[in-house]
N, C-alpha and C positions, 0 to 999 in steps of 0.2 A: 389633800394630801391626805392618805389613808391610812386611820391611826393604829398602826402597824408596832408592835413589841417588837425589842432587841430581842428577847431571852425568854426561852422557857424554864426552863430547867434549873436557873444558878448555876450549873457548869458551865464552862469554857476551857477550850471551843464547844461550839454548840454547830451542827448540822442540819440543814435544814433541806427537807429534800419530797421533793415532788416527782409527775410525770404527766406524759400525754400524748395521744392518740390513744386512749383505751379505748372508745366506740367509733373506732374508727373500718371501714371496710381494706383496706389498703395497708401494707406501706407498716413499719417497725413503732412499737409500742419505745417511747425516748421516756430514761430520766433523769433529773440533773441533783446533784450536791450542792452545796452552798456553805462555807464559812464566810460571814461577816467581819469587819473588825465592828469592837463594843460600840463604837459611836456610830455607825455609819448610816446616812439619811440620805436619802431622795424625793423630793418631792412630787415624784412620778411612781415610786416604787407602791407596787398593789400587785394583785391576783391579774395571773395574765389574763383572764376572760374580758375581764373590765380594759383593757387597752387599746390602742389602735395599734397596726401591724405594724406599723411605724416608729411608733411611741416604743412596743417590745424591743422592735430592733435597735432603736437608741441606748437602750437601756442594758439590752443584751450586752456591748460595749464597754458600757460603764461599771455592770456587776464585774466582766470577765479581769480587767483592769485593776479595778479596788478591790473585789474579795482577797481575802488572807488563803483563800484555795477553792476552785471548783473544777467539776468535771459531771461527765455528759454518756449515760448507759443506753446503749443502743438492743433489744431483740426485735428480729429480725418475725419476716410471717411467719416464715415454717416454724420457727422455734413455736411461736404462739400457738398455732395450730397445734403442736407437739404437746405442750403443757399447759395452755388454756391461756387467754389473758389475764387474769388475776396475777398468777404462777409467775408467768412473761414480765407483769409489771413489775412486782417486787423483786424478778431479777433483776432488773434493766436498772432500779435503786441500788440493789447489791454491785452491779457493777460500776455506776456512779461512785461509790463511797468506799472502792477498793481501790481507782482513779487518783481519790486526793491526797494530795503531799503534806495535808498536815493533818494527825488523825484527832478527829474528835474525841472528846468527854461522854457526848451525849446526844444522840439524833431525834431530833423532830421530823416526824412523817406525814403529810397529806392524807387525808383519807383514815379508815380505818383499818385496813388490815396491812400486817407485816409480819417478817420474820424475823429472830435475833440476824444481825449481823455482828459473827464475831461474840463476844461477851460482851459488846458496847450496849448499855440502858439506852432506850430509846422509849417513848411517846408518841400515839398518832393524835392527831387532831385534826376533826372535823371541820371543813372550810377553813382548815390550818394557813393555805396563800392566802387567805382576808383579816388574818390573825398576826400573823409573823412576816417577818420581813426577811430570817432566811428562806423560807417554802416560798416566800414571793418570789424573790430571786431565783430560787431553783424553777418554780412555775414559768418565770418568764425565759431560763435557760433551755428548758426541757422541749419548750413549745416552738423555740426560736428554733435550735439546731434541726426540729423535726422537721416545719416547715421548709428549711432550707431543704433537706432530704428530698422532700417531696417534690418542692422543683424540680429539685436535679434529674429525679425519675422521670418527671411532665413531659421533659424531652423524649424519653422514648414509649411514652402510650399518649399521646398528647392529646385523643379524643374522652378520655375522663377525667379531664379539667382537673388535677391534683394539681396545677400552680392557682386555684379558686380555693375548689372543695380538702385539700391537704389529704385527701384517702375518706371523710368522713360522708355517712349515707345519704348528701342530695339528691335533691329528684335528677338531678343532669347525671349524675354518677350513677346512679341505678338504672336508668334510661341508658347510659353507655354500656352498659354490664349487658343489659336485656338484649343489645343490636350485635357487641362485638364478643362479647362471655367475659372471664375472668383474664387476669394478665396472671403475669410470672409475679408479682407482689402484693394479689389480692388475698387474705385469709379465709380460707376454704372451709375451715368451723367459726365464723362467725356466722351461724344460723343464715347463710345468704338466703336462703329460700324464702324466710320469713319478711329479710328487709327487702327484698323485691318485691314479693306481694302489694309492698306499701306506693301509695300515691305515685303511680308510673304516667 
């Protein structure tokens, strides 16, 4: 089990936040906010990137059942194009926090960029998803909810293989853009020309 900590601030309740989908060519950026019980523990809980897809899905059910509060915020590809991916990631986190049924006294965020959410104090923590349980839980919810969305829209545009690559710039995804052009879910400002030059 990863040696994750329960709390950063000494405040309670404390919410952890993380996002998924920043580096994708298509689809939304998705963030989650999670408040865990003080003594929550699970042997598999870890940064979502270190877990298999099946294990993430199992943990998703456990987290959603046992968290004091959790919520997910989506920002679609059009909004990403409008305000840029960093601002869209922060907006997704704010949207997730806005939906929490328990108001946190403190928020911890994976990474090093955030803007204030109301008057609630916060800290950004680089690699926070490998250090704190609530951020790890948020990373799992953000990733699984986004993956489920990408699987759903895969049915509309199967040749991009979103069920497998989830919108990330794999060789097969870039090759499909070269052959079919961009879809109505692609991010047009994500330096697409530079992306497509690589590894055809």
